[in-house]
KEMAR-779811 format. One record per residue: residue in three letters; x, y, z of N, C-alpha, C in turn. Coordinates in steps of 0.001 Angstrom, whole numbers, padded with zeros to 6 digits, always signed. Example, Ala and Ser with C-alpha at 12.3 -4.5 7.8 and 13.67 -1.06 7.14 Angstrom:
2
ala+013190-005690+007800+012300-004500+007800+013200-003300+007800 ser+012850-002250+007080+013670-001060+007140+012900+000030+007870 
! end
This chain:
60
met+021005-003740-016195+022423-003657-016431+022997-002673-015440 cys+024198-002968-015042+024877-002009-014183+026372-002082-014437 gly+027006-000949-014222+028458-000873-014280+029004-001057-012882 thr+029867-002015-012699+030374-002302-011360+031305-001217-010831 asn+031774-000333-011701+032633+000774-011270+031896+002115-011330 asp+030579+002056-011290+029751+003263-011379+029950+004115-010128 lys+030309+005384-010321+030497+006312-009199+029247+007154-008948 arg+028284+007128-009879+027055+007910-009723+025950+007112-009040 val+025836+005842-009397+024810+004971-008825+025519+003758-008238 asn+025310+003530-006968+025951+002404-006297+025490+001099-006953 pro+026427+000292-007464+026065-000964-008122+025268-001915-007229 glu+025348-001741-005924+024570-002591-005014+023072-002371-005197 gln+022686-001223-005739+021274-000960-005996+020703-001981-006984 ala+021494-002359-007965+021040-003361-008940+020788-004699-008256 asp+021644-005050-007307+021450-006297-006560+020180-006237-005721 lys+019910-005095-005110+018696-004947-004300+017446-005103-005162 ile+017461-004480-006324+016318-004597-007232+016164-006044-007697 ala+017278-006672-008059+017240-008069-008505+016678-008975-007417 asn+017066-008736-006182+016553-009557-005081+015047-009395-004919 lys+014556-008186-005056+013110-007955-004961+012368-008645-006115 leu+012930-008547-007303+012304-009211-008447+012293-010727-008260 lys+013367-011245-007701+013437-012678-007435+012378-013092-006417 glu+012183-012268-005399+011179-012542-004369+009778-012689-004958 ile+009471-011863-005945+008134-011927-006543+008104-012834-007775 lys+009186-013581-007966+009299-014547-009064+009116-013898-010439 tyr+009667-012713-010573+009609-011979-011835+010742-012456-012734 asn+010450-012631-014000+011461-013071-014964+012354-011880-015333 tyr+013572-011906-014883+014497-010805-015129+015893-011356-015402 glu+016732-010475-015862+018138-010824-016071+018968-009610-015668 leu+019928-009818-014807+020826-008747-014387+022172-008961-015053 lys+022620-007968-015762+023946-008016-016385+024818-006974-015710 lys+025994-007408-015302+026969-006507-014689+028198-006454-015580 leu+028622-005242-015868+029823-005055-016677+030819-004237-015869 glu+032049-004593-015971+033100-003890-015235+033423-002587-015969 thr+032586-001591-015678+032715-000305-016355+032078+000788-015497 asp+032083+002004-016001+031552+003154-015268+030068+003376-015567 his+029551+004493-015108+028141+004849-015266+027729+004931-016736 phe+028657+005325-017591+028370+005541-019004+028701+004343-019881 phe+029137+003247-019264+029526+002035-019996+030571+002366-021062 ser+031495+003231-020701+032472+003773-021647+033234+002708-022435 glu+033656+001651-021764+034452+000624-022442+033587-000396-023174 tyr+032269-000292-023030+031372-001313-023567+030243-000732-024420 arg+030480+000375-025085+029415+001033-025859+028800+000101-026897 thr+029619-000555-027683+029110-001445-028725+028352-002606-028103 glu+028944-003220-027080+028290-004341-026413+026978-003903-025772 leu+026960-002734-025154+025742-002215-024540+024635-002093-025579 asn+024939-001512-026714+023945-001363-027778+023427-002712-028253 glu+024322-003682-028404+023911-005006-028857+022991-005678-027832 ile+023317-005552-026557+022513-006157-025501+021122-005538-025462 val+021055-004223-025560+019757-003529-025507+018907-003907-026723 ile+019490-003918-027889+018745-004270-029103+018256-005717-029019 glu+019104-006622-028565+018709-008023-028415+017554-008159-027420 trp+017627-007408-026319+016572-007455-025302+015232-007031-025900 phe+015222-005905-026634+013993-005438-027260+013493-006424-028302 asp+014402-006964-029113+014005-007935-030134+013309-009141-029503 lys+013826-009637-028407+013231-010814-027740+011841-010504-027205 arg+011666-009322-026661+010438-009030-025949+009362-008333-026779 leu+009728-007744-027892+008738-007038-028703+008213-007874-029864 lys+008939-008925-030231+008490-009785-031338+007700-010950-030759 lys+006446-010969-031065+005597-012067-030569+004711-012581-031664 
! end
């Protein structure tokens, strides 16, 4: 996940990582939200996304 208005971490870093993961055919998902480093406008959504991610990957 990355905030497209992040002033601490350049959002292009997420694209670089995603490209490398794609190169090695790693199963990943990149989510971009139009927000800052702290996901200030998306706190509830951020929590839901993280919980859903863990639920999918930890339940087997």
